[in-house]
DSSP file (Angstrom, degrees, kcal/mol; ACC not computed):
  #  RESIDUE AA STRUCTURE BP1 BP2  ACC     N-H-->O    O-->H-N    N-H-->O    O-->H-N    TCO  KAPPA ALPHA  PHI   PSI    X-CA   Y-CA   Z-CA
    1    1 A M              0   0    0      0, 0.0     2,-0.2     0, 0.0     0, 0.0   0.000 360.0 360.0 360.0 137.5 -168.4   10.7  180.9
    2    2 A A        -     0   0    0      1,-0.0     2,-0.4     0, 0.0     0, 0.0  -0.502 360.0-133.9 -78.8 144.9 -170.7   13.7  180.8
    3    3 A R        -     0   0    0     -2,-0.2     2,-0.5     2,-0.0    -1,-0.0  -0.768  12.0-137.1 -97.2 144.3 -172.7   14.4  177.7
    4    4 A I        -     0   0    0     -2,-0.4     2,-0.7     2,-0.0     0, 0.0  -0.880   9.9-158.5-101.3 128.3 -172.9   17.9  176.3
    5    5 A K        -     0   0    0     -2,-0.5     2,-0.3     2,-0.0    -2,-0.0  -0.916  13.9-147.6-107.5 109.7 -176.3   19.1  175.2
    6    6 A W        -     0   0    0     -2,-0.7     2,-0.9     1,-0.1     3,-0.1  -0.557   4.0-142.8 -77.9 135.8 -175.9   21.9  172.6
    7    7 A R    >>  -     0   0    0     -2,-0.3     4,-1.3     1,-0.2     3,-0.8  -0.845  12.1-169.6-100.6 100.6 -178.6   24.6  172.6
    8    8 A R  H 3> S+     0   0    0     -2,-0.9     4,-2.4     1,-0.3     5,-0.2   0.851  84.8  61.0 -58.3 -36.6 -179.1   25.5  169.0
    9    9 A K  H 3> S+     0   0    0      1,-0.2     4,-2.4     2,-0.2    -1,-0.3   0.876 101.1  53.4 -59.9 -38.0 -181.2   28.5  170.0
   10   10 A A  H <> S+     0   0    0     -3,-0.8     4,-2.2     2,-0.2    -1,-0.2   0.887 108.3  49.6 -65.7 -38.9 -178.3   30.0  171.9
   11   11 A F  H  X S+     0   0    0     -4,-1.3     4,-2.3     2,-0.2    -2,-0.2   0.912 111.0  50.0 -64.8 -42.0 -176.1   29.7  168.8
   12   12 A Q  H  X S+     0   0    0     -4,-2.4     4,-1.0     1,-0.2    -2,-0.2   0.916 110.8  49.4 -62.2 -43.4 -178.7   31.4  166.7
   13   13 A E  H  X S+     0   0    0     -4,-2.4     4,-0.8     1,-0.2     3,-0.4   0.900 110.7  50.1 -63.2 -40.7 -179.1   34.2  169.2
   14   14 A A  H >< S+     0   0    0     -4,-2.2     3,-0.6     1,-0.2     6,-0.2   0.893 108.9  51.8 -65.2 -39.9 -175.3   34.7  169.3
   15   15 A R  H 3< S+     0   0    0     -4,-2.3    35,-1.4     1,-0.2    -1,-0.2   0.706 118.3  37.8 -70.5 -18.3 -175.1   34.9  165.5
   16   16 A R  H 3< S+     0   0    0     -4,-1.0    -1,-0.2    -3,-0.4    -2,-0.2   0.408  88.6 122.8-110.2  -0.7 -177.8   37.5  165.4
   17   17 A S  S <X S-     0   0    0     -4,-0.8     4,-2.3    -3,-0.6     5,-0.2  -0.190  71.3-119.2 -67.1 154.5 -176.9   39.6  168.5
   18   18 A P  H  > S+     0   0    0      0, 0.0     4,-2.4     0, 0.0     5,-0.2   0.842 115.3  56.2 -59.9 -33.4 -176.2   43.3  168.3
   19   19 A E  H  > S+     0   0    0      2,-0.2     4,-2.1     1,-0.2     5,-0.1   0.912 108.2  46.7 -65.9 -41.5 -172.7   42.6  169.6
   20   20 A T  H  > S+     0   0    0     -6,-0.2     4,-2.5     2,-0.2     5,-0.2   0.910 111.9  51.1 -65.4 -42.5 -172.0   40.2  166.8
   21   21 A Q  H  X S+     0   0    0     -4,-2.3     4,-2.7     1,-0.2    -2,-0.2   0.912 110.2  49.2 -61.1 -43.0 -173.4   42.7  164.2
   22   22 A A  H  X S+     0   0    0     -4,-2.4     4,-2.3     2,-0.2    -1,-0.2   0.903 111.7  48.9 -63.6 -41.4 -171.2   45.4  165.6
   23   23 A A  H  X S+     0   0    0     -4,-2.1     4,-2.4     2,-0.2    -2,-0.2   0.910 113.3  46.5 -65.3 -42.4 -168.1   43.2  165.4
   24   24 A I  H  X S+     0   0    0     -4,-2.5     4,-2.5     2,-0.2     5,-0.2   0.917 112.6  49.9 -66.5 -43.2 -168.8   42.1  161.9
   25   25 A N  H  X S+     0   0    0     -4,-2.7     4,-2.5    -5,-0.2    -2,-0.2   0.903 110.9  50.3 -61.0 -41.0 -169.5   45.7  160.8
   26   26 A D  H  X S+     0   0    0     -4,-2.3     4,-2.6     2,-0.2     5,-0.2   0.931 111.7  46.8 -63.7 -46.5 -166.2   46.8  162.4
   27   27 A L  H  X S+     0   0    0     -4,-2.4     4,-2.5     1,-0.2    -2,-0.2   0.914 113.9  48.0 -62.1 -43.1 -164.2   44.1  160.6
   28   28 A A  H  X S+     0   0    0     -4,-2.5     4,-2.5     2,-0.2     5,-0.2   0.913 112.8  48.4 -65.2 -42.4 -165.9   44.9  157.3
   29   29 A S  H  X S+     0   0    0     -4,-2.5     4,-2.2    -5,-0.2    -2,-0.2   0.931 113.7  46.0 -63.4 -46.7 -165.3   48.6  157.6
   30   30 A R  H  X S+     0   0    0     -4,-2.6     4,-2.6     1,-0.2    -2,-0.2   0.887 112.9  51.3 -64.2 -38.2 -161.6   48.1  158.6
   31   31 A G  H  X S+     0   0    0     -4,-2.5     4,-2.0    -5,-0.2    -2,-0.2   0.918 110.7  46.7 -65.4 -43.9 -161.1   45.6  155.8
   32   32 A A  H  X S+     0   0    0     -4,-2.5     4,-1.2     2,-0.2     7,-0.3   0.893 114.5  48.0 -65.5 -39.5 -162.6   48.0  153.1
   33   33 A T  H  < S+     0   0    0     -4,-2.2     3,-0.3    -5,-0.2    -2,-0.2   0.917 112.3  48.5 -66.4 -43.0 -160.5   50.9  154.4
   34   34 A A  H  < S+     0   0    0     -4,-2.6    -2,-0.2     1,-0.2    -1,-0.2   0.826 104.7  59.8 -67.3 -31.6 -157.3   48.8  154.5
   35   35 A A  H  < S-     0   0    0     -4,-2.0    -1,-0.2     1,-0.2     2,-0.2   0.831 110.4-128.3 -67.6 -31.2 -157.9   47.5  150.9
   36   36 A G    ><  -     0   0    0     -4,-1.2     3,-1.5    -3,-0.3    -1,-0.2  -0.617  44.8 -10.8 118.8-174.6 -157.9   51.1  149.7
   37   37 A K  T 3  S+     0   0    0      1,-0.2     3,-0.1    -2,-0.2    21,-0.1  -0.337 120.7  29.3 -63.6 135.9 -159.8   53.6  147.6
   38   38 A G  T 3  S+     0   0    0      1,-0.3    19,-3.5    19,-0.1    20,-0.9   0.356  89.3 114.9  96.8  -5.2 -162.7   52.1  145.7
   39   39 A Y  E <   +A   56   0A   0     -3,-1.5    -1,-0.3    -7,-0.3     2,-0.3  -0.841  40.9 179.1-100.0 136.2 -163.5   49.3  148.0
   40   40 A M  E     -A   55   0A   0     15,-2.8    15,-2.7    -2,-0.4     2,-0.3  -0.766  12.9-148.6-127.0 170.3 -166.8   49.3  149.8
   41   41 A W  E     -A   54   0A   0     -2,-0.3     2,-0.3    13,-0.2    13,-0.2  -0.971  10.0-176.9-140.7 158.0 -168.7   47.0  152.3
   42   42 A D  E     -A   53   0A   0     11,-2.1    11,-2.8    -2,-0.3     2,-0.3  -0.980   6.0-164.2-149.7 153.4 -172.3   46.1  153.0
   43   43 A A  E     +A   52   0A   0     -2,-0.3     2,-0.3     9,-0.2     9,-0.2  -0.971   9.6 170.0-140.9 154.9 -173.9   43.9  155.7
   44   44 A Q  E     -A   51   0A   0      7,-2.5     7,-2.5    -2,-0.3     2,-0.6  -0.988  39.5 -99.2-159.3 159.2 -177.3   42.4  156.2
   45   45 A Q  E     -A   50   0A   0     -2,-0.3     5,-0.3     5,-0.2     2,-0.1  -0.749  42.4-162.3 -82.4 119.0 -179.1   39.9  158.3
   46   46 A G        -     0   0    0      3,-2.6    -1,-0.0    -2,-0.6     4,-0.0  -0.193  38.3 -86.8 -87.8-173.5 -179.4   36.6  156.6
   47   47 A R  S    S+     0   0    0      1,-0.2     3,-0.1    -2,-0.1    -1,-0.0   0.877 123.8  12.2 -64.4 -37.6 -181.7   33.7  157.3
   48   48 A T  S    S+     0   0    0      1,-0.3     2,-0.3   -33,-0.0    -1,-0.2   0.608 131.2   9.3-117.2 -16.6 -179.4   32.2  159.9
   49   49 A R  S    S-     0   0    0    -33,-0.1    -3,-2.6    -5,-0.0     2,-0.4  -0.988  72.4 -97.8-159.2 163.5 -176.7   34.8  160.6
   50   50 A Y  E     +A   45   0A   0    -35,-1.4     2,-0.3    -2,-0.3    -5,-0.2  -0.703  48.0 179.9 -84.3 137.1 -175.6   38.4  160.1
   51   51 A R  E     -A   44   0A   0     -7,-2.5    -7,-2.5    -2,-0.4     2,-0.3  -0.967  17.3-156.9-143.3 157.2 -173.0   38.7  157.3
   52   52 A A  E     -A   43   0A   0     -2,-0.3     2,-0.4    -9,-0.2    -9,-0.2  -0.912   3.6-157.1-131.5 157.6 -170.9   41.3  155.5
   53   53 A I  E     -A   42   0A   0    -11,-2.8   -11,-2.1    -2,-0.3     2,-0.4  -0.996   4.2-156.2-135.2 140.6 -169.3   41.6  152.2
   54   54 A I  E     +A   41   0A   0     -2,-0.4     2,-0.3   -13,-0.2   -13,-0.2  -0.962  26.5 171.3-112.6 134.8 -166.4   43.7  151.0
   55   55 A F  E     -A   40   0A   0    -15,-2.7   -15,-2.8    -2,-0.4     2,-0.6  -0.970  40.7-104.4-145.3 156.7 -166.3   44.4  147.3
   56   56 A A  E     -A   39   0A   0     -2,-0.3   -17,-0.2   -17,-0.2   -18,-0.1  -0.732  34.5-179.3 -80.3 121.8 -164.5   46.5  144.7
   57   57 A D        +     0   0    0    -19,-3.5     2,-0.3    -2,-0.6   -18,-0.2   0.680  58.1  53.6-100.6 -21.3 -166.9   49.3  143.7
   58   58 A T  S  > S-     0   0    0    -20,-0.9     4,-2.5     1,-0.1     5,-0.2  -0.739  84.1-115.7-112.8 162.4 -164.9   51.2  141.1
   59   59 A M  H  > S+     0   0    0     -2,-0.3     4,-2.5     1,-0.2     5,-0.2   0.900 117.4  53.2 -62.1 -39.7 -163.2   50.0  137.8
   60   60 A R  H  > S+     0   0    0      1,-0.2     4,-2.3     2,-0.2    -1,-0.2   0.917 111.1  45.9 -61.5 -43.1 -159.8   50.9  139.2
   61   61 A A  H  > S+     0   0    0      2,-0.2     4,-2.7     1,-0.2    -1,-0.2   0.877 110.6  53.6 -67.7 -37.5 -160.5   48.9  142.4
   62   62 A K  H  X S+     0   0    0     -4,-2.5     4,-2.2     2,-0.2    -2,-0.2   0.909 110.4  46.5 -64.1 -41.5 -161.8   46.0  140.3
   63   63 A R  H  X S+     0   0    0     -4,-2.5     4,-2.7     2,-0.2     5,-0.2   0.917 112.7  50.5 -64.2 -42.7 -158.6   46.0  138.2
   64   64 A D  H  X S+     0   0    0     -4,-2.3     4,-2.9    -5,-0.2     6,-0.5   0.902 109.8  50.9 -60.7 -41.9 -156.5   46.2  141.4
   65   65 A L  H  X S+     0   0    0     -4,-2.7     4,-1.8     1,-0.2    -2,-0.2   0.926 113.4  44.1 -62.4 -45.9 -158.4   43.2  142.8
   66   66 A L  H  < S+     0   0    0     -4,-2.2    -2,-0.2     1,-0.2    -1,-0.2   0.896 120.2  40.6 -67.1 -40.3 -157.9   41.1  139.7
   67   67 A K  H  < S+     0   0    0     -4,-2.7    -2,-0.2    -5,-0.2    -1,-0.2   0.898 131.1  21.6 -75.8 -41.2 -154.2   42.0  139.4
   68   68 A N  H  < S-     0   0    0     -4,-2.9    -3,-0.2    -5,-0.2    -2,-0.2   0.454  89.2-127.2-112.9  -2.8 -153.1   41.9  143.0
   69   69 A N     X  +     0   0    0     -4,-1.8     4,-2.0    -5,-0.3     3,-0.2   0.922  43.7 174.5  55.0  44.4 -155.7   39.8  144.8
   70   70 A T  H  >  +     0   0    0     -6,-0.5     4,-2.9     1,-0.2     5,-0.2   0.846  63.8  50.4 -57.0 -46.3 -156.1   42.7  147.2
   71   71 A L  H  > S+     0   0    0      1,-0.2     4,-2.9     2,-0.2     5,-0.3   0.910 110.4  48.7 -66.0 -41.3 -158.9   41.5  149.4
   72   72 A V  H  > S+     0   0    0     -3,-0.2     4,-2.4     2,-0.2    -1,-0.2   0.939 115.4  44.9 -62.7 -45.3 -157.4   38.1  150.1
   73   73 A K  H  X S+     0   0    0     -4,-2.0     4,-2.0     2,-0.2    -2,-0.2   0.914 115.0  48.2 -64.9 -42.4 -154.1   39.7  151.1
   74   74 A T  H  X S+     0   0    0     -4,-2.9     4,-1.0    -5,-0.2    -2,-0.2   0.946 115.0  43.6 -63.8 -48.9 -155.8   42.5  153.1
   75   75 A L  H  <>S+     0   0    0     -4,-2.9     5,-2.5     1,-0.2     3,-0.3   0.873 112.3  52.2 -69.1 -36.0 -158.0   40.1  155.0
   76   76 A N  H ><5S+     0   0    0     -4,-2.4     3,-1.4    -5,-0.3    -1,-0.2   0.879 106.7  54.9 -64.9 -35.6 -155.2   37.6  155.6
   77   77 A G  H 3<5S+     0   0    0     -4,-2.0    -1,-0.2     1,-0.3    -2,-0.2   0.766 107.0  50.5 -65.6 -25.5 -153.1   40.4  157.0
   78   78 A M  T 3<5S-     0   0    0     -4,-1.0    -1,-0.3    -3,-0.3    -2,-0.2   0.391 118.3-115.2 -89.5   2.1 -156.0   41.2  159.4
   79   79 A S  T < 5 +     0   0    0     -3,-1.4     2,-0.5     1,-0.2    -3,-0.2   0.878  65.5 148.7  62.3  41.3 -156.0   37.5  160.5
   80   80 A V      < -     0   0    0     -5,-2.5     2,-0.3    -6,-0.1    -1,-0.2  -0.898  52.6-117.0-104.9 132.9 -159.5   37.0  159.1
   81   81 A R        -     0   0    0     -2,-0.5     2,-0.6    -3,-0.1    -5,-0.0  -0.533  27.0-146.6 -69.8 127.8 -160.5   33.6  157.7
   82   82 A V        -     0   0    0     -2,-0.3     2,-0.4   -10,-0.0    -1,-0.0  -0.872  19.9-175.8-101.4 123.5 -161.2   34.0  154.0
   83   83 A S        -     0   0    0     -2,-0.6    -2,-0.0     2,-0.1     0, 0.0  -0.942  28.4-160.3-123.3 140.1 -163.9   31.6  152.7
   84   84 A G        +     0   0    0     -2,-0.4     2,-0.2     2,-0.0    -1,-0.1   0.390  63.6 109.6 -93.3   2.0 -165.3   31.0  149.2
   85   85 A R              0   0    0      1,-0.1    -2,-0.1     0, 0.0     0, 0.0  -0.547 360.0 360.0 -81.1 144.4 -168.4   29.5  150.6
   86   86 A G              0   0    0     -2,-0.2    -1,-0.1     0, 0.0    -2,-0.0   0.430 360.0 360.0-103.3 360.0 -171.7   31.5  150.2
């Protein structure tokens, strides 16, 4: 049986690549738009990977988020895995 040798450097490069950043930015932008007025997004390069966050920016959006769980429903509708891990 053949052994697989994983190249960690290749995974790091993939997680930081411009193509990955563009895909993450696109998903975050579409998610914030789909969630509705008052939802914003931001992205940044972390220590190991590029990441984005969608958040309720206005009081109306924050109330909507608490009452309707808007982001989870929106992202699940987009077939995006929702994780509580930071």
